[in-house]
BAMAR-155055 format. One record per atom (N, C-alpha, C, O): x, y, z; atom name; residue in three letters; residue number from 0. Coordinates in steps of 0.1 Angstrom, whole numbers, plus 5000, padded with zeros to 4 digits. Example, Ala and Ser with C-alpha at 12.3 -4.5 7.8 and 13.67 -1.06 7.14 Angstrom:
ATOM | 5132 | 4943 | 5078 | N | Ala | 0
ATOM | 5123 | 4955 | 5078 | CA | Ala | 0
ATOM | 5132 | 4967 | 5078 | C | Ala | 0
ATOM | 5142 | 4967 | 5085 | O | Ala | 0
ATOM | 5128 | 4978 | 5071 | N | Ser | 1
ATOM | 5137 | 4989 | 5071 | CA | Ser | 1
ATOM | 5129 | 5000 | 5079 | C | Ser | 1
ATOM | 5134 | 5011 | 5080 | O | Ser | 1
***
This chain:
ATOM | 2730 | 2739 | 3772 | N | Met | 0
ATOM | 2729 | 2732 | 3760 | CA | Met | 0
ATOM | 2743 | 2729 | 3754 | C | Met | 0
ATOM | 2752 | 2738 | 3755 | O | Met | 0
ATOM | 2745 | 2717 | 3750 | N | Ile | 1
ATOM | 2758 | 2713 | 3744 | CA | Ile | 1
ATOM | 2758 | 2714 | 3729 | C | Ile | 1
ATOM | 2748 | 2709 | 3722 | O | Ile | 1
ATOM | 2768 | 2721 | 3723 | N | Lys | 2
ATOM | 2769 | 2723 | 3709 | CA | Lys | 2
ATOM | 2781 | 2715 | 3704 | C | Lys | 2
ATOM | 2792 | 2718 | 3709 | O | Lys | 2
ATOM | 2779 | 2706 | 3695 | N | Lys | 3
ATOM | 2791 | 2699 | 3689 | CA | Lys | 3
ATOM | 2798 | 2708 | 3678 | C | Lys | 3
ATOM | 2791 | 2714 | 3670 | O | Lys | 3
ATOM | 2811 | 2708 | 3679 | N | Ile | 4
ATOM | 2819 | 2716 | 3669 | CA | Ile | 4
ATOM | 2826 | 2706 | 3660 | C | Ile | 4
ATOM | 2832 | 2696 | 3664 | O | Ile | 4
ATOM | 2825 | 2709 | 3647 | N | Ala | 5
ATOM | 2832 | 2701 | 3637 | CA | Ala | 5
ATOM | 2837 | 2709 | 3626 | C | Ala | 5
ATOM | 2831 | 2719 | 3622 | O | Ala | 5
ATOM | 2849 | 2705 | 3621 | N | Thr | 6
ATOM | 2855 | 2712 | 3609 | CA | Thr | 6
ATOM | 2862 | 2702 | 3601 | C | Thr | 6
ATOM | 2868 | 2693 | 3606 | O | Thr | 6
ATOM | 2862 | 2704 | 3587 | N | Asp | 7
ATOM | 2870 | 2695 | 3579 | CA | Asp | 7
ATOM | 2884 | 2699 | 3577 | C | Asp | 7
ATOM | 2892 | 2693 | 3570 | O | Asp | 7
ATOM | 2888 | 2710 | 3584 | N | Lys | 8
ATOM | 2901 | 2715 | 3584 | CA | Lys | 8
ATOM | 2910 | 2709 | 3595 | C | Lys | 8
ATOM | 2922 | 2712 | 3597 | O | Lys | 8
ATOM | 2904 | 2699 | 3603 | N | Ala | 9
ATOM | 2911 | 2691 | 3613 | CA | Ala | 9
ATOM | 2906 | 2677 | 3610 | C | Ala | 9
ATOM | 2896 | 2675 | 3605 | O | Ala | 9
ATOM | 2914 | 2667 | 3615 | N | Pro | 10
ATOM | 2910 | 2653 | 3613 | CA | Pro | 10
ATOM | 2896 | 2650 | 3619 | C | Pro | 10
ATOM | 2893 | 2655 | 3630 | O | Pro | 10
ATOM | 2888 | 2642 | 3612 | N | Ser | 11
ATOM | 2876 | 2638 | 3618 | CA | Ser | 11
ATOM | 2878 | 2629 | 3629 | C | Ser | 11
ATOM | 2889 | 2622 | 3630 | O | Ser | 11
ATOM | 2868 | 2628 | 3638 | N | Ala | 12
ATOM | 2870 | 2619 | 3650 | CA | Ala | 12
ATOM | 2871 | 2604 | 3645 | C | Ala | 12
ATOM | 2864 | 2600 | 3635 | O | Ala | 12
ATOM | 2880 | 2597 | 3651 | N | Ile | 13
ATOM | 2882 | 2583 | 3647 | CA | Ile | 13
ATOM | 2875 | 2573 | 3657 | C | Ile | 13
ATOM | 2878 | 2562 | 3658 | O | Ile | 13
ATOM | 2865 | 2579 | 3664 | N | Gly | 14
ATOM | 2857 | 2571 | 3673 | CA | Gly | 14
ATOM | 2844 | 2578 | 3677 | C | Gly | 14
ATOM | 2841 | 2588 | 3670 | O | Gly | 14
ATOM | 2837 | 2573 | 3687 | N | Pro | 15
ATOM | 2825 | 2580 | 3690 | CA | Pro | 15
ATOM | 2827 | 2592 | 3699 | C | Pro | 15
ATOM | 2823 | 2592 | 3711 | O | Pro | 15
ATOM | 2832 | 2602 | 3693 | N | Tyr | 16
ATOM | 2834 | 2615 | 3701 | CA | Tyr | 16
ATOM | 2834 | 2626 | 3691 | C | Tyr | 16
ATOM | 2834 | 2624 | 3679 | O | Tyr | 16
ATOM | 2834 | 2639 | 3696 | N | Ser | 17
ATOM | 2834 | 2651 | 3688 | CA | Ser | 17
ATOM | 2847 | 2657 | 3688 | C | Ser | 17
ATOM | 2855 | 2655 | 3697 | O | Ser | 17
ATOM | 2850 | 2665 | 3677 | N | Gln | 18
ATOM | 2863 | 2673 | 3677 | CA | Gln | 18
ATOM | 2863 | 2682 | 3689 | C | Gln | 18
ATOM | 2874 | 2684 | 3695 | O | Gln | 18
ATOM | 2852 | 2688 | 3693 | N | Ala | 19
ATOM | 2850 | 2697 | 3704 | CA | Ala | 19
ATOM | 2835 | 2698 | 3707 | C | Ala | 19
ATOM | 2827 | 2695 | 3699 | O | Ala | 19
ATOM | 2833 | 2702 | 3720 | N | Val | 20
ATOM | 2819 | 2706 | 3724 | CA | Val | 20
ATOM | 2820 | 2719 | 3731 | C | Val | 20
ATOM | 2829 | 2722 | 3738 | O | Val | 20
ATOM | 2809 | 2727 | 3728 | N | Ala | 21
ATOM | 2808 | 2740 | 3735 | CA | Ala | 21
ATOM | 2797 | 2739 | 3745 | C | Ala | 21
ATOM | 2786 | 2734 | 3742 | O | Ala | 21
ATOM | 2799 | 2744 | 3757 | N | Val | 22
ATOM | 2789 | 2744 | 3767 | CA | Val | 22
ATOM | 2789 | 2759 | 3773 | C | Val | 22
ATOM | 2799 | 2763 | 3779 | O | Val | 22
ATOM | 2778 | 2766 | 3771 | N | Gly | 23
ATOM | 2779 | 2780 | 3775 | CA | Gly | 23
ATOM | 2790 | 2787 | 3767 | C | Gly | 23
ATOM | 2790 | 2786 | 3755 | O | Gly | 23
ATOM | 2798 | 2794 | 3774 | N | Asn | 24
ATOM | 2809 | 2801 | 3768 | CA | Asn | 24
ATOM | 2822 | 2794 | 3769 | C | Asn | 24
ATOM | 2833 | 2800 | 3767 | O | Asn | 24
ATOM | 2822 | 2781 | 3771 | N | Met | 25
ATOM | 2834 | 2773 | 3773 | CA | Met | 25
ATOM | 2835 | 2762 | 3762 | C | Met | 25
ATOM | 2825 | 2757 | 3758 | O | Met | 25
ATOM | 2847 | 2760 | 3757 | N | Leu | 26
ATOM | 2849 | 2750 | 3746 | CA | Leu | 26
ATOM | 2859 | 2740 | 3752 | C | Leu | 26
ATOM | 2869 | 2743 | 3759 | O | Leu | 26
ATOM | 2856 | 2727 | 3749 | N | Tyr | 27
ATOM | 2864 | 2716 | 3754 | CA | Tyr | 27
ATOM | 2867 | 2708 | 3741 | C | Tyr | 27
ATOM | 2859 | 2702 | 3735 | O | Tyr | 27
ATOM | 2880 | 2708 | 3737 | N | Thr | 28
ATOM | 2884 | 2700 | 3725 | CA | Thr | 28
ATOM | 2888 | 2686 | 3729 | C | Thr | 28
ATOM | 2892 | 2684 | 3741 | O | Thr | 28
ATOM | 2886 | 2677 | 3720 | N | Ser | 29
ATOM | 2892 | 2664 | 3721 | CA | Ser | 29
ATOM | 2907 | 2666 | 3718 | C | Ser | 29
ATOM | 2911 | 2675 | 3713 | O | Ser | 29
ATOM | 2914 | 2656 | 3723 | N | Gly | 30
ATOM | 2929 | 2656 | 3720 | CA | Gly | 30
ATOM | 2931 | 2656 | 3705 | C | Gly | 30
ATOM | 2925 | 2648 | 3698 | O | Gly | 30
ATOM | 2940 | 2664 | 3700 | N | Gln | 31
ATOM | 2944 | 2664 | 3686 | CA | Gln | 31
ATOM | 2957 | 2658 | 3684 | C | Gln | 31
ATOM | 2966 | 2660 | 3692 | O | Gln | 31
ATOM | 2958 | 2649 | 3674 | N | Ile | 32
ATOM | 2971 | 2643 | 3671 | CA | Ile | 32
ATOM | 2976 | 2648 | 3657 | C | Ile | 32
ATOM | 2969 | 2656 | 3651 | O | Ile | 32
ATOM | 2987 | 2644 | 3653 | N | Ala | 33
ATOM | 2994 | 2649 | 3641 | CA | Ala | 33
ATOM | 2989 | 2643 | 3628 | C | Ala | 33
ATOM | 2997 | 2639 | 3620 | O | Ala | 33
ATOM | 2976 | 2642 | 3626 | N | Ile | 34
ATOM | 2971 | 2637 | 3613 | CA | Ile | 34
ATOM | 2968 | 2649 | 3605 | C | Ile | 34
ATOM | 2962 | 2659 | 3609 | O | Ile | 34
ATOM | 2973 | 2649 | 3592 | N | Asn | 35
ATOM | 2970 | 2659 | 3583 | CA | Asn | 35
ATOM | 2956 | 2656 | 3577 | C | Asn | 35
ATOM | 2954 | 2646 | 3572 | O | Asn | 35
ATOM | 2947 | 2666 | 3579 | N | Pro | 36
ATOM | 2933 | 2663 | 3575 | CA | Pro | 36
ATOM | 2932 | 2661 | 3560 | C | Pro | 36
ATOM | 2922 | 2655 | 3555 | O | Pro | 36
ATOM | 2941 | 2667 | 3552 | N | Ala | 37
ATOM | 2940 | 2666 | 3537 | CA | Ala | 37
ATOM | 2943 | 2652 | 3533 | C | Ala | 37
ATOM | 2937 | 2647 | 3523 | O | Ala | 37
ATOM | 2953 | 2645 | 3539 | N | Ser | 38
ATOM | 2957 | 2632 | 3535 | CA | Ser | 38
ATOM | 2951 | 2621 | 3544 | C | Ser | 38
ATOM | 2950 | 2609 | 3540 | O | Ser | 38
ATOM | 2948 | 2625 | 3556 | N | Gly | 39
ATOM | 2944 | 2615 | 3566 | CA | Gly | 39
ATOM | 2956 | 2607 | 3572 | C | Gly | 39
ATOM | 2954 | 2597 | 3579 | O | Gly | 39
ATOM | 2968 | 2611 | 3569 | N | Asn | 40
ATOM | 2980 | 2604 | 3574 | CA | Asn | 40
ATOM | 2988 | 2612 | 3584 | C | Asn | 40
ATOM | 2987 | 2625 | 3585 | O | Asn | 40
ATOM | 2996 | 2605 | 3592 | N | Val | 41
ATOM | 3006 | 2611 | 3600 | CA | Val | 41
ATOM | 3018 | 2613 | 3591 | C | Val | 41
ATOM | 3024 | 2603 | 3587 | O | Val | 41
ATOM | 3022 | 2625 | 3587 | N | Glu | 42
ATOM | 3032 | 2627 | 3577 | CA | Glu | 42
ATOM | 3046 | 2631 | 3583 | C | Glu | 42
ATOM | 3056 | 2626 | 3578 | O | Glu | 42
ATOM | 3046 | 2638 | 3594 | N | Ala | 43
ATOM | 3059 | 2641 | 3601 | CA | Ala | 43
ATOM | 3062 | 2630 | 3610 | C | Ala | 43
ATOM | 3054 | 2625 | 3617 | O | Ala | 43
ATOM | 3075 | 2627 | 3611 | N | Gln | 44
ATOM | 3080 | 2616 | 3619 | CA | Gln | 44
ATOM | 3087 | 2621 | 3631 | C | Gln | 44
ATOM | 3091 | 2613 | 3640 | O | Gln | 44
ATOM | 3089 | 2634 | 3632 | N | Asp | 45
ATOM | 3097 | 2640 | 3644 | CA | Asp | 45
ATOM | 3087 | 2648 | 3652 | C | Asp | 45
ATOM | 3076 | 2652 | 3648 | O | Asp | 45
ATOM | 3091 | 2651 | 3665 | N | Ile | 46
ATOM | 3083 | 2658 | 3674 | CA | Ile | 46
ATOM | 3080 | 2673 | 3669 | C | Ile | 46
ATOM | 3069 | 2678 | 3672 | O | Ile | 46
ATOM | 3089 | 2679 | 3663 | N | Val | 47
ATOM | 3087 | 2693 | 3658 | CA | Val | 47
ATOM | 3076 | 2693 | 3647 | C | Val | 47
ATOM | 3067 | 2701 | 3648 | O | Val | 47
ATOM | 3077 | 2685 | 3637 | N | Gly | 48
ATOM | 3067 | 2684 | 3627 | CA | Gly | 48
ATOM | 3054 | 2680 | 3632 | C | Gly | 48
ATOM | 3043 | 2685 | 3628 | O | Gly | 48
ATOM | 3054 | 2670 | 3641 | N | Gln | 49
ATOM | 3041 | 2665 | 3646 | CA | Gln | 49
ATOM | 3034 | 2676 | 3655 | C | Gln | 49
ATOM | 3022 | 2678 | 3655 | O | Gln | 49
ATOM | 3042 | 2683 | 3663 | N | Thr | 50
ATOM | 3037 | 2694 | 3671 | CA | Thr | 50
ATOM | 3031 | 2705 | 3663 | C | Thr | 50
ATOM | 3020 | 2710 | 3666 | O | Thr | 50
ATOM | 3038 | 2709 | 3652 | N | Glu | 51
ATOM | 3032 | 2719 | 3643 | CA | Glu | 51
ATOM | 3019 | 2714 | 3637 | C | Glu | 51
ATOM | 3009 | 2722 | 3637 | O | Glu | 51
ATOM | 3018 | 2701 | 3633 | N | Gln | 52
ATOM | 3005 | 2697 | 3628 | CA | Gln | 52
ATOM | 2994 | 2696 | 3638 | C | Gln | 52
ATOM | 2983 | 2700 | 3635 | O | Gln | 52
ATOM | 2997 | 2693 | 3650 | N | Val | 53
ATOM | 2988 | 2693 | 3661 | CA | Val | 53
ATOM | 2982 | 2707 | 3663 | C | Val | 53
ATOM | 2970 | 2709 | 3665 | O | Val | 53
ATOM | 2991 | 2717 | 3663 | N | Met | 54
ATOM | 2987 | 2731 | 3665 | CA | Met | 54
ATOM | 2978 | 2736 | 3654 | C | Met | 54
ATOM | 2969 | 2743 | 3656 | O | Met | 54
ATOM | 2981 | 2732 | 3642 | N | Lys | 55
ATOM | 2973 | 2735 | 3630 | CA | Lys | 55
ATOM | 2959 | 2729 | 3632 | C | Lys | 55
ATOM | 2949 | 2736 | 3630 | O | Lys | 55
ATOM | 2958 | 2717 | 3637 | N | Asn | 56
ATOM | 2945 | 2710 | 3639 | CA | Asn | 56
ATOM | 2938 | 2717 | 3650 | C | Asn | 56
ATOM | 2926 | 2720 | 3649 | O | Asn | 56
ATOM | 2944 | 2720 | 3661 | N | Leu | 57
ATOM | 2938 | 2727 | 3672 | CA | Leu | 57
ATOM | 2933 | 2741 | 3668 | C | Leu | 57
ATOM | 2922 | 2745 | 3671 | O | Leu | 57
ATOM | 2941 | 2748 | 3660 | N | Gly | 58
ATOM | 2937 | 2761 | 3655 | CA | Gly | 58
ATOM | 2925 | 2760 | 3647 | C | Gly | 58
ATOM | 2916 | 2769 | 3648 | O | Gly | 58
ATOM | 2923 | 2750 | 3639 | N | Ala | 59
ATOM | 2912 | 2749 | 3630 | CA | Ala | 59
ATOM | 2899 | 2746 | 3639 | C | Ala | 59
ATOM | 2888 | 2751 | 3636 | O | Ala | 59
ATOM | 2901 | 2738 | 3649 | N | Val | 60
ATOM | 2889 | 2735 | 3658 | CA | Val | 60
ATOM | 2885 | 2747 | 3666 | C | Val | 60
ATOM | 2874 | 2750 | 3667 | O | Val | 60
ATOM | 2895 | 2754 | 3671 | N | Leu | 61
ATOM | 2892 | 2767 | 3678 | CA | Leu | 61
ATOM | 2885 | 2777 | 3669 | C | Leu | 61
ATOM | 2876 | 2783 | 3674 | O | Leu | 61
ATOM | 2890 | 2778 | 3657 | N | Glu | 62
ATOM | 2884 | 2788 | 3648 | CA | Glu | 62
ATOM | 2870 | 2784 | 3645 | C | Glu | 62
ATOM | 2861 | 2792 | 3644 | O | Glu | 62
ATOM | 2867 | 2771 | 3643 | N | Ala | 63
ATOM | 2854 | 2766 | 3640 | CA | Ala | 63
ATOM | 2844 | 2769 | 3651 | C | Ala | 63
ATOM | 2832 | 2771 | 3649 | O | Ala | 63
ATOM | 2849 | 2770 | 3663 | N | Ala | 64
ATOM | 2841 | 2774 | 3675 | CA | Ala | 64
ATOM | 2840 | 2789 | 3677 | C | Ala | 64
ATOM | 2833 | 2793 | 3686 | O | Ala | 64
ATOM | 2847 | 2796 | 3669 | N | Gly | 65
ATOM | 2847 | 2811 | 3671 | CA | Gly | 65
ATOM | 2856 | 2816 | 3682 | C | Gly | 65
ATOM | 2854 | 2827 | 3687 | O | Gly | 65
ATOM | 2867 | 2809 | 3684 | N | Thr | 66
ATOM | 2877 | 2813 | 3694 | CA | Thr | 66
ATOM | 2891 | 2811 | 3688 | C | Thr | 66
ATOM | 2893 | 2809 | 3677 | O | Thr | 66
ATOM | 2901 | 2812 | 3697 | N | Ser | 67
ATOM | 2915 | 2812 | 3692 | CA | Ser | 67
ATOM | 2924 | 2807 | 3704 | C | Ser | 67
ATOM | 2920 | 2805 | 3715 | O | Ser | 67
ATOM | 2937 | 2805 | 3700 | N | Phe | 68
ATOM | 2947 | 2801 | 3710 | CA | Phe | 68
ATOM | 2947 | 2811 | 3722 | C | Phe | 68
ATOM | 2949 | 2807 | 3733 | O | Phe | 68
ATOM | 2945 | 2824 | 3719 | N | Glu | 69
ATOM | 2946 | 2835 | 3729 | CA | Glu | 69
ATOM | 2935 | 2833 | 3740 | C | Glu | 69
ATOM | 2937 | 2837 | 3751 | O | Glu | 69
ATOM | 2925 | 2825 | 3737 | N | Asn | 70
ATOM | 2914 | 2823 | 3747 | CA | Asn | 70
ATOM | 2915 | 2810 | 3755 | C | Asn | 70
ATOM | 2906 | 2806 | 3762 | O | Asn | 70
ATOM | 2926 | 2803 | 3753 | N | Ala | 71
ATOM | 2928 | 2790 | 3760 | CA | Ala | 71
ATOM | 2930 | 2793 | 3774 | C | Ala | 71
ATOM | 2938 | 2802 | 3778 | O | Ala | 71
ATOM | 2924 | 2785 | 3783 | N | Val | 72
ATOM | 2926 | 2786 | 3797 | CA | Val | 72
ATOM | 2933 | 2774 | 3803 | C | Val | 72
ATOM | 2939 | 2775 | 3814 | O | Val | 72
ATOM | 2933 | 2763 | 3796 | N | Lys | 73
ATOM | 2939 | 2751 | 3801 | CA | Lys | 73
ATOM | 2942 | 2741 | 3790 | C | Lys | 73
ATOM | 2934 | 2740 | 3781 | O | Lys | 73
ATOM | 2954 | 2736 | 3790 | N | Thr | 74
ATOM | 2958 | 2725 | 3780 | CA | Thr | 74
ATOM | 2962 | 2713 | 3788 | C | Thr | 74
ATOM | 2968 | 2714 | 3799 | O | Thr | 74
ATOM | 2961 | 2702 | 3781 | N | Thr | 75
ATOM | 2966 | 2689 | 3786 | CA | Thr | 75
ATOM | 2974 | 2683 | 3775 | C | Thr | 75
ATOM | 2969 | 2682 | 3764 | O | Thr | 75
ATOM | 2987 | 2681 | 3777 | N | Cys | 76
ATOM | 2996 | 2676 | 3767 | CA | Cys | 76
ATOM | 3001 | 2662 | 3770 | C | Cys | 76
ATOM | 3005 | 2660 | 3781 | O | Cys | 76
ATOM | 3002 | 2654 | 3760 | N | Phe | 77
ATOM | 3007 | 2640 | 3762 | CA | Phe | 77
ATOM | 3018 | 2638 | 3752 | C | Phe | 77
ATOM | 3017 | 2640 | 3740 | O | Phe | 77
ATOM | 3029 | 2633 | 3757 | N | Leu | 78
ATOM | 3041 | 2631 | 3749 | CA | Leu | 78
ATOM | 3044 | 2616 | 3750 | C | Leu | 78
ATOM | 3044 | 2610 | 3761 | O | Leu | 78
ATOM | 3048 | 2610 | 3739 | N | Ala | 79
ATOM | 3052 | 2596 | 3739 | CA | Ala | 79
ATOM | 3066 | 2594 | 3746 | C | Ala | 79
ATOM | 3069 | 2583 | 3751 | O | Ala | 79
ATOM | 3074 | 2605 | 3746 | N | Asp | 80
ATOM | 3087 | 2604 | 3752 | CA | Asp | 80
ATOM | 3090 | 2618 | 3759 | C | Asp | 80
ATOM | 3091 | 2628 | 3752 | O | Asp | 80
ATOM | 3092 | 2618 | 3772 | N | Ile | 81
ATOM | 3094 | 2631 | 3779 | CA | Ile | 81
ATOM | 3107 | 2638 | 3774 | C | Ile | 81
ATOM | 3109 | 2649 | 3777 | O | Ile | 81
ATOM | 3116 | 2630 | 3768 | N | Lys | 82
ATOM | 3128 | 2636 | 3763 | CA | Lys | 82
ATOM | 3125 | 2646 | 3751 | C | Lys | 82
ATOM | 3134 | 2654 | 3748 | O | Lys | 82
ATOM | 3113 | 2645 | 3746 | N | Asp | 83
ATOM | 3109 | 2655 | 3735 | CA | Asp | 83
ATOM | 3103 | 2668 | 3741 | C | Asp | 83
ATOM | 3099 | 2677 | 3734 | O | Asp | 83
ATOM | 3103 | 2669 | 3754 | N | Phe | 84
ATOM | 3096 | 2681 | 3761 | CA | Phe | 84
ATOM | 3102 | 2694 | 3756 | C | Phe | 84
ATOM | 3094 | 2703 | 3753 | O | Phe | 84
ATOM | 3115 | 2696 | 3755 | N | Ala | 85
ATOM | 3121 | 2709 | 3751 | CA | Ala | 85
ATOM | 3117 | 2713 | 3737 | C | Ala | 85
ATOM | 3113 | 2724 | 3735 | O | Ala | 85
ATOM | 3118 | 2703 | 3728 | N | Ala | 86
ATOM | 3114 | 2706 | 3714 | CA | Ala | 86
ATOM | 3099 | 2709 | 3713 | C | Ala | 86
ATOM | 3095 | 2718 | 3706 | O | Ala | 86
ATOM | 3091 | 2701 | 3720 | N | Phe | 87
ATOM | 3076 | 2703 | 3720 | CA | Phe | 87
ATOM | 3073 | 2717 | 3726 | C | Phe | 87
ATOM | 3065 | 2724 | 3720 | O | Phe | 87
ATOM | 3079 | 2720 | 3737 | N | Asn | 88
ATOM | 3077 | 2733 | 3744 | CA | Asn | 88
ATOM | 3080 | 2745 | 3735 | C | Asn | 88
ATOM | 3073 | 2755 | 3736 | O | Asn | 88
ATOM | 3090 | 2744 | 3727 | N | Glu | 89
ATOM | 3094 | 2755 | 3718 | CA | Glu | 89
ATOM | 3083 | 2758 | 3708 | C | Glu | 89
ATOM | 3079 | 2770 | 3706 | O | Glu | 89
ATOM | 3077 | 2748 | 3702 | N | Ile | 90
ATOM | 3066 | 2749 | 3692 | CA | Ile | 90
ATOM | 3054 | 2754 | 3700 | C | Ile | 90
ATOM | 3047 | 2763 | 3695 | O | Ile | 90
ATOM | 3051 | 2747 | 3711 | N | Tyr | 91
ATOM | 3039 | 2750 | 3719 | CA | Tyr | 91
ATOM | 3038 | 2765 | 3722 | C | Tyr | 91
ATOM | 3028 | 2772 | 3721 | O | Tyr | 91
ATOM | 3050 | 2770 | 3726 | N | Gly | 92
ATOM | 3051 | 2784 | 3731 | CA | Gly | 92
ATOM | 3048 | 2794 | 3720 | C | Gly | 92
ATOM | 3044 | 2806 | 3723 | O | Gly | 92
ATOM | 3050 | 2791 | 3707 | N | Lys | 93
ATOM | 3047 | 2799 | 3696 | CA | Lys | 93
ATOM | 3032 | 2801 | 3694 | C | Lys | 93
ATOM | 3028 | 2812 | 3689 | O | Lys | 93
ATOM | 3024 | 2792 | 3698 | N | Tyr | 94
ATOM | 3010 | 2792 | 3697 | CA | Tyr | 94
ATOM | 3002 | 2797 | 3709 | C | Tyr | 94
ATOM | 2993 | 2805 | 3708 | O | Tyr | 94
ATOM | 3006 | 2792 | 3721 | N | Phe | 95
ATOM | 3000 | 2795 | 3733 | CA | Phe | 95
ATOM | 3007 | 2807 | 3740 | C | Phe | 95
ATOM | 3013 | 2805 | 3751 | O | Phe | 95
ATOM | 3007 | 2818 | 3734 | N | Thr | 96
ATOM | 3014 | 2830 | 3739 | CA | Thr | 96
ATOM | 3007 | 2836 | 3751 | C | Thr | 96
ATOM | 3014 | 2843 | 3759 | O | Thr | 96
ATOM | 2995 | 2832 | 3754 | N | Ser | 97
ATOM | 2988 | 2838 | 3765 | CA | Ser | 97
ATOM | 2991 | 2829 | 3778 | C | Ser | 97
ATOM | 2987 | 2833 | 3789 | O | Ser | 97
ATOM | 2999 | 2819 | 3776 | N | Lys | 98
ATOM | 3003 | 2810 | 3787 | CA | Lys | 98
ATOM | 2992 | 2805 | 3796 | C | Lys | 98
ATOM | 2991 | 2808 | 3808 | O | Lys | 98
ATOM | 2983 | 2796 | 3790 | N | Pro | 99
ATOM | 2973 | 2791 | 3798 | CA | Pro | 99
ATOM | 2978 | 2781 | 3808 | C | Pro | 99
ATOM | 2990 | 2777 | 3807 | O | Pro | 99
ATOM | 2970 | 2777 | 3818 | N | Ala | 100
ATOM | 2974 | 2766 | 3827 | CA | Ala | 100
ATOM | 2977 | 2753 | 3819 | C | Ala | 100
ATOM | 2971 | 2752 | 3808 | O | Ala | 100
ATOM | 2986 | 2745 | 3823 | N | Arg | 101
ATOM | 2989 | 2733 | 3815 | CA | Arg | 101
ATOM | 2994 | 2721 | 3824 | C | Arg | 101
ATOM | 3000 | 2723 | 3834 | O | Arg | 101
ATOM | 2990 | 2710 | 3819 | N | Ser | 102
ATOM | 2996 | 2697 | 3824 | CA | Ser | 102
ATOM | 3003 | 2691 | 3812 | C | Ser | 102
ATOM | 2998 | 2691 | 3801 | O | Ser | 102
ATOM | 3014 | 2685 | 3814 | N | Cys | 103
ATOM | 3022 | 2678 | 3804 | CA | Cys | 103
ATOM | 3027 | 2665 | 3809 | C | Cys | 103
ATOM | 3035 | 2665 | 3819 | O | Cys | 103
ATOM | 3023 | 2654 | 3804 | N | Val | 104
ATOM | 3028 | 2641 | 3809 | CA | Val | 104
ATOM | 3033 | 2632 | 3798 | C | Val | 104
ATOM | 3029 | 2634 | 3786 | O | Val | 104
ATOM | 3042 | 2623 | 3801 | N | Ala | 105
ATOM | 3046 | 2613 | 3792 | CA | Ala | 105
ATOM | 3037 | 2601 | 3794 | C | Ala | 105
ATOM | 3033 | 2597 | 3805 | O | Ala | 105
ATOM | 3033 | 2595 | 3782 | N | Val | 106
ATOM | 3024 | 2583 | 3783 | CA | Val | 106
ATOM | 3031 | 2571 | 3775 | C | Val | 106
ATOM | 3040 | 2573 | 3768 | O | Val | 106
ATOM | 3026 | 2560 | 3777 | N | Arg | 107
ATOM | 3032 | 2548 | 3771 | CA | Arg | 107
ATOM | 3030 | 2548 | 3756 | C | Arg | 107
ATOM | 3039 | 2546 | 3748 | O | Arg | 107
ATOM | 3018 | 2550 | 3751 | N | Asp | 108
ATOM | 3014 | 2550 | 3737 | CA | Asp | 108
ATOM | 3004 | 2560 | 3734 | C | Asp | 108
ATOM | 2996 | 2564 | 3743 | O | Asp | 108
ATOM | 3003 | 2565 | 3722 | N | Leu | 109
ATOM | 2993 | 2574 | 3717 | CA | Leu | 109
ATOM | 2987 | 2568 | 3704 | C | Leu | 109
ATOM | 2993 | 2560 | 3697 | O | Leu | 109
ATOM | 2975 | 2572 | 3701 | N | Pro | 110
ATOM | 2968 | 2567 | 3689 | CA | Pro | 110
ATOM | 2977 | 2569 | 3676 | C | Pro | 110
ATOM | 2984 | 2579 | 3675 | O | Pro | 110
ATOM | 2976 | 2559 | 3667 | N | Lys | 111
ATOM | 2983 | 2559 | 3654 | CA | Lys | 111
ATOM | 2998 | 2560 | 3656 | C | Lys | 111
ATOM | 3005 | 2563 | 3646 | O | Lys | 111
ATOM | 3003 | 2557 | 3668 | N | Gly | 112
ATOM | 3018 | 2558 | 3670 | CA | Gly | 112
ATOM | 3024 | 2572 | 3670 | C | Gly | 112
ATOM | 3036 | 2573 | 3668 | O | Gly | 112
ATOM | 3016 | 2582 | 3672 | N | Val | 113
ATOM | 3021 | 2596 | 3671 | CA | Val | 113
ATOM | 3029 | 2599 | 3684 | C | Val | 113
ATOM | 3029 | 2591 | 3694 | O | Val | 113
ATOM | 3036 | 2610 | 3683 | N | Leu | 114
ATOM | 3045 | 2614 | 3694 | CA | Leu | 114
ATOM | 3039 | 2624 | 3704 | C | Leu | 114
ATOM | 3044 | 2626 | 3715 | O | Leu | 114
ATOM | 3028 | 2630 | 3700 | N | Val | 115
ATOM | 3022 | 2641 | 3708 | CA | Val | 115
ATOM | 3007 | 2642 | 3706 | C | Val | 115
ATOM | 3002 | 2639 | 3695 | O | Val | 115
ATOM | 3000 | 2645 | 3717 | N | Glu | 116
ATOM | 2985 | 2648 | 3716 | CA | Glu | 116
ATOM | 2983 | 2660 | 3726 | C | Glu | 116
ATOM | 2988 | 2660 | 3736 | O | Glu | 116
ATOM | 2974 | 2669 | 3721 | N | Val | 117
ATOM | 2971 | 2681 | 3730 | CA | Val | 117
ATOM | 2956 | 2683 | 3729 | C | Val | 117
ATOM | 2950 | 2683 | 3719 | O | Val | 117
ATOM | 2950 | 2686 | 3741 | N | Glu | 118
ATOM | 2936 | 2690 | 3742 | CA | Glu | 118
ATOM | 2936 | 2704 | 3749 | C | Glu | 118
ATOM | 2945 | 2707 | 3756 | O | Glu | 118
ATOM | 2925 | 2711 | 3746 | N | Val | 119
ATOM | 2924 | 2725 | 3751 | CA | Val | 119
ATOM | 2910 | 2728 | 3757 | C | Val | 119
ATOM | 2900 | 2723 | 3752 | O | Val | 119
ATOM | 2910 | 2736 | 3767 | N | Ile | 120
ATOM | 2898 | 2742 | 3772 | CA | Ile | 120
ATOM | 2899 | 2757 | 3770 | C | Ile | 120
ATOM | 2910 | 2763 | 3774 | O | Ile | 120
ATOM | 2889 | 2763 | 3763 | N | Ala | 121
ATOM | 2890 | 2777 | 3760 | CA | Ala | 121
ATOM | 2877 | 2784 | 3762 | C | Ala | 121
ATOM | 2867 | 2778 | 3762 | O | Ala | 121
ATOM | 2878 | 2797 | 3763 | N | Val | 122
ATOM | 2866 | 2806 | 3764 | CA | Val | 122
ATOM | 2862 | 2809 | 3750 | C | Val | 122
ATOM | 2870 | 2812 | 3741 | O | Val | 122
ATOM | 2849 | 2809 | 3747 | N | Ile | 123
ATOM | 2844 | 2813 | 3734 | CA | Ile | 123
ATOM | 2840 | 2827 | 3734 | C | Ile | 123
ATOM | 2836 | 2833 | 3724 | O | Ile | 123
***
């Protein structure tokens, strides 16, 4: 059975998808971008600020599902500019201390012109 996960502590979906879905004891999040759920805006313009907001959004979705960063098993990270990798990685490492498997790629464009997007697979 698939359970849809939603929280108002993270940005609502901007399309026909869920913030996350749980299947059995696994959680699959949609990619989170640097939208502040309180304002609905991208407020930080640098990679550090945007990565912090992405992590707050992911944390809220993980919490709504009854799990945490510690239970992440795989992340996929998208950067608008690979030159931001070191700064992104520093913030990422503060949250994903369990060191899940990860892919990190540079992409041409991201929604809303953001600099970073991250999705997570975690155990519930």
